[in-house]
N, C-alpha and C positions, 0 to 999 in steps of 0.2 A: 461856750462855746465845748461842746463834751470832744473829751480823748479818744484819738482817732480807735484804738486797741479798745478802748471801753466799748464800741460797739463791736467790733471784730471779736470779742468773750462773748456777746450778748448771743451774736448769731450763731456762732460755734454752741453756746452753750443751748440752744433752745434747736439746737436742725432735728436731733433725734424728736422733740415731738410736731413740729411742721410734717415731717415725713415717715415718722407713723400715723399721725391723723391724717393724713392725702390718703393714707397707702389702706387704714381703714374705708373712708370713704369708696376708693374703688372697687374694692371686696368687703363688701360689708358682713355678710353670709355667712363668706369664709371665716372673717375675723370672728366674728358670735359664736362659728361652732367652735373655735380655737378658746372661747371666752368660757363657750358652757364646758365643755370638757373641764377646764379649771373649775368648777362649780361657782363660775360668776352670775348671779342674778337676772334673768331678763337678759339677756346674753346682748340682742338687736339693739333693743332702748340703748344697753349698758356703752356699745359699741362706738353708735351714734355720736354719745354723750359723751361719750371719751374725744373720739374724732374733731366734736365743737371744744372743744375745754384745751386742747394740744395745738388745733390748728388758732382759735383766738388766741390762747394762752400764748403762744413763742413770738405773734407777731405784736402785741402788746408790750411781751417781755423786750424787744428789739427797738419798737417805738420810746424809750424810756420816761423818764418820769414818771409822773402820778399810776399813771395807768400799769408804769414796767412795779412800777412794788405791788400793786394789787395784782397784777396774773401773776408774778413771780409767785409772790403767796398762797394763789391755790394751784397753780401746779403743784407745792412743796406738797401739799396737802391731799393735792388728789395721787399723787404719787403712791400716800398709804395705803390706801385698798390697789392699788395697782402692784403694788411691790407684795402684800397681803396676799389675796386670792393669785395674781398668778407665779408668783417667785418663791411664793412660801407652801404654802396650802397648796397650790396645783403639783407641787415635787420642789423639796427645796432647792434652790440653786443664786447658792452662794455671791458669785459670780456677779448676778442680776439684782441678787438685795442690796450688794456693796457701790455697787452702777449707781442704784439710784440712789442711793443712800448719798453720795458726791453729789449728784445732781441734784438732790434739796438743799445739800451741803451751798453749792452756789448762787443756786434761785434763791439761800435764805441773805446768803453778802450780797446780791443785787439788792433786793425788800431793804435791805439795812443801809444802803446807801444812797439808796431814790426815794428813802422813807424822810416826809418834810411835814414839820407839826400842820392841824390843820390854825388859819387866819385867829381865831377865838383865843387859842392853846399862844400863841406867839406873842400876841397884844396884853395876855396874863402874863409870859415871861418876863417880858416889858417893862414892865408896871415893879 
């Protein structure tokens, strides 16, 4: 059984992704205009893909286990182009760059906590 604080921490960490993803789906054209103004290629497609990544990734991180491992890695990698296009190329915003770095650090910590070797690897290590 997981410690309740672990689940609380997961929820708090990914809340920003869930809210952001829902916001993108609620107003995709407005979000696409914002993304386009920050030089994001194919802004409407990028916004819709981002919404799926944020919502699905957030839910999977909360769920814990191996799915959380992969979702945390995907979300951490996803933050790279988001940070570059929105907070660096679109006009340097140090606070949001540092925020995204901190969130990526939290996601990497979750991935490290949830990592389990594949069954074949475990058997080889036991031998």
